[in-house]
C-alpha positions in Angstrom: 17.7 60.0 8.7 15.7 62.5 10.9 19.0 63.0 13.2 21.3 63.8 9.9 18.6 66.2 8.9 18.0 67.7 12.3 22.5 68.1 12.1 21.7 70.2 9.0 19.2 72.6 10.2 15.8 70.8 9.1 13.3 69.4 12.0 10.6 66.9 11.2 8.5 67.4 14.1 5.2 67.3 13.0 5.8 66.1 9.8 5.7 62.4 9.9 5.2 61.6 6.0 5.2 58.3 4.7 8.7 57.1 5.8 8.7 58.5 9.5 7.4 56.1 12.4 4.8 58.5 14.6 7.1 57.8 17.7 10.3 59.0 16.2 10.0 62.8 16.6 9.2 62.3 20.2 12.2 60.3 20.9 14.1 63.5 21.6 17.0 62.1 23.6 18.1 59.6 20.8 17.2 61.9 18.2 19.0 65.3 19.1 22.0 63.3 20.9 22.7 61.5 17.3 22.4 65.0 15.5 24.7 66.5 18.0 27.4 63.6 17.2 26.7 63.9 13.4 27.1 67.5 13.2 30.6 67.2 15.2 32.0 64.0 13.7 30.2 63.7 10.6 27.5 61.2 9.5 28.9 57.4 9.7 27.9 54.3 11.5 30.3 54.6 14.2 28.6 58.2 15.0 25.2 56.5 14.9 25.9 53.6 17.0 28.3 55.9 19.4 25.5 57.1 21.9 23.2 54.0 22.0 26.3 52.1 22.8 27.5 54.5 25.7 24.0 54.4 27.4 24.0 50.4 26.9 27.4 50.2 29.1 26.0 52.6 31.4 23.2 51.1 31.9 25.1 47.8 32.9 27.4 49.7 35.1 24.5 51.2 37.0 22.5 47.6 37.2 25.6 46.4 38.5 26.3 48.8 41.5 22.9 49.0 41.9 22.4 45.1 42.8 26.0 45.0 44.5 24.6 47.8 47.1 21.4 45.8 47.6 21.8 42.2 46.7 25.6 41.7 46.9 28.4 41.3 44.5 27.4 37.5 43.0 23.8 38.7 42.0 24.9 42.0 40.6 27.2 40.1 38.1 24.5 38.0 36.9 22.3 41.2 36.5 24.8 43.0 35.1 25.7 40.2 32.3 
């Protein structure tokens, strides 16, 4: 809801109301990126899932590469899964 409103031009910063978590306006990485994707592709479930999914894949690849560098391939496979 916050990202959709931001995509439409309405900013909720400082406007918590009763339906908003106090932390939500400060999560700009997710909030703004989701609003950007909504602005480009429209509001859908796929649009809202795309950025967190991409970040989770990148996190697994980063964990794998760091573990492979420091501990070896076997440990890196266990860490990435």
